[in-house]
C-alpha positions in Angstrom: 0.0 0.0 0.0 1.3 3.4 -0.9 2.4 5.9 1.8 1.5 9.6 1.4 2.9 12.6 3.2 0.5 15.6 3.6 2.4 17.3 0.7 1.9 14.3 -1.6 -1.7 14.0 -0.6 -2.3 17.6 -1.5 -1.6 16.8 -5.1 -4.7 14.6 -5.3 -7.1 17.5 -4.8 -9.6 16.4 -7.6 -8.9 19.5 -9.7 -7.6 19.7 -13.3 -8.3 16.0 -13.9 -6.5 14.7 -10.8 -7.9 12.0 -8.6 -9.5 13.2 -5.3 -8.0 11.6 -2.2 -8.7 12.4 1.4 -7.1 11.1 4.6 -8.9 9.9 7.8 -7.4 8.3 10.8 -4.2 7.5 9.0 -5.8 5.9 5.9 -6.0 7.6 2.5 -9.3 7.1 0.6 -10.1 7.6 -3.1 -13.3 9.7 -3.3 -12.9 10.6 -6.9 -16.0 8.7 -8.1 -18.3 10.2 -5.4 -20.8 12.7 -6.7 -20.5 14.4 -3.3 -16.8 15.3 -4.2 -17.3 17.2 -7.5 -14.0 18.3 -8.8 -12.4 18.0 -5.3 -15.1 20.0 -3.5 -17.3 18.4 -0.9 -20.4 20.5 -0.9 -18.5 23.7 -0.3 -17.3 22.4 3.1 -14.0 20.6 2.3 -11.5 20.3 -0.4 -9.8 17.2 -1.6 -6.2 16.4 -0.8 -6.3 17.0 2.9 -6.5 15.1 6.2 -10.1 15.3 7.4 -9.6 13.4 10.7 -10.2 16.4 13.0 -13.0 17.9 10.8 -15.0 14.6 10.8 -16.2 15.4 14.4 -18.2 18.3 13.0 -19.6 16.5 10.0 -23.3 15.6 9.8 -22.5 12.0 9.1 -20.7 9.2 11.0 -17.3 8.0 10.1 -18.7 4.7 8.8 -19.3 6.6 5.6 -15.6 6.1 4.8 -16.3 2.4 4.3 -17.9 3.3 1.0 -14.5 4.4 -0.5 -11.5 2.4 -1.4 -8.4 2.7 0.7 -5.4 3.6 -1.5 -2.7 4.1 1.1 -1.7 5.4 4.5 -0.8 8.9 5.7 2.7 9.3 7.2 4.1 12.2 9.1 
């Protein structure tokens, strides 16, 4: 499984034809195919290519939503 730094993850922001990856609790997920992540934007609340671990507490959904997306790697410090 691929390892991503925050700088590498930032390249996968879903814009300009790039895939859209987000990190949560150390795992990197591919949300590219989700209609809720249109061109790297999650309903005007979040952008792709970032670690959403801390922000998930304020989201209107539980973290089990992450199970719908493939894990493509791990986030390293």
